[in-house]
N, C-alpha and C positions, 0 to 999 in steps of 0.2 A: 725420663725427664733429662733435659740437657741444661748446660750452664745458662744463666740469664745473660741478657745483653749487657747489663751493667757489669757483671763479673768479667765478661769477655773484654769489655772496654778497659776495665781496671788492669786486667792481665797485660794488655798491650802497653798501657802507661808504665807499669812496673818493668816490663821487658825492655822497653826503650831506655828507661833510666838505668837499668843494669848494663845494657849494651853501651851506653854513654861512658860508663866507668870500666869498659873493657872486660866485662864479665864473659866467661866462657860457657859453652854448652847450655845455652838458655833454652828451656823447653817449658811449655805449658800443657798441663794435663787436665782434662775435664773429668773431675772426680764426683760430679753431682749424682751419678747413678749409685756410687758406692758409699758416699757420706751424706749425712743430712746437715752437717755443720758448715759446709763450704761447697763452692762450685768448682773452683779452679785452684790447682797447685801450680805455682811458677817456681821453677828450680833453676838456679844459676850458680856458677862456681867462680871463685877467686883463687889466685895462685898463692896468696899469703894473707895473714891476718889483717894487715893494713888495707889490702885491696878489698877483702870481705867487708870491712868497716866502711870503706868508701862507697861500695855498692849499696850497702844498707842505708847509708845516709842519703844517697841519691834517690833510692826507691821511696824512702819515707817522705822526702821533700816533694817528689813528683806526685805521689799519692795524696799528700796533703793539698796540693794545688788542684787535684781532681776531685776534692771533697771527701776523700776517704781518710779516716783516722784509724790508727792501729788499736785493736781491742786488746792485744797482748803482744809482748815482745819477749823472746827468750834467747839466751846465748850471746847476748851483746857483749858482755865483758870479756869472754874468751875469744870471740870472733872466729870460731872454727865452724860452727853451724848456727846461724842466726835464723830464727823463725819469726816472721812478722805476720800476724793474723789481722786481716782487714775485714773479716766477716765473709764476704763473698769470695775473696781471694786470700790464699795463704802463700806467702813468699818464703821460700827456703833459699838462703844464700850459704853455700858451703865452701869450705876450704877444699881444693881439688882432691887432696888425699882422702878426706872424709867422704867426699862425693863418691869416690870409687868404692870405699869400704861399705857405706850404707846402701848404695845403689837404689835410691828411691824409684827411679824409672823402672827397675826390675820388679820392685814390690807392687807398683801400680801399672804394670804392663797391660792389664786388661782395659785400662781407661783410654779413651781416644785422645790423641794429641790435638791440641788447639792450634790451628794455623796462626803463625805470627807474621806480621808484615815484613816485606823484603828489607826494610831499613833496620830491622833488628838483626845485628850480626855479632859474631864472635869477635874476640880480640884480634884475630888474624884477618878479619874482613870477610870470612866465609859466612853463609847464611847460618843463623842460629840453629835451625833444624832443617833436615833434608826436605827437599820438595816432595810433595806427595804425588803419587801417580793417579791420574783421574781415569 
């Protein structure tokens, strides 16, 4: 089973919102084969707590406009690793240092990467994830 169309759409909405706030290393993983609770993990980094909070605010606003409400939020007060659970999509916004330490991509390396549109870029303007070879 793969992620639902709705989950993929919401992942793009969240990714674009994160990119608008200059998030780094934005990646979406299809975890639907491994988890029954959600379809997609979206992971993004901020360079400091203020940026992490700004990314979280932008994601929540964009997801609300797309009709998705968070089921659960964790880590908001510390702004080091904020988890936003929207049901079909779980968004992880991490401080860059915590992202390296916890290495979620390595933990979920068996899950396929969800392609994100070209307009989802890192803070430096590079594509959020490398182009896949076809």
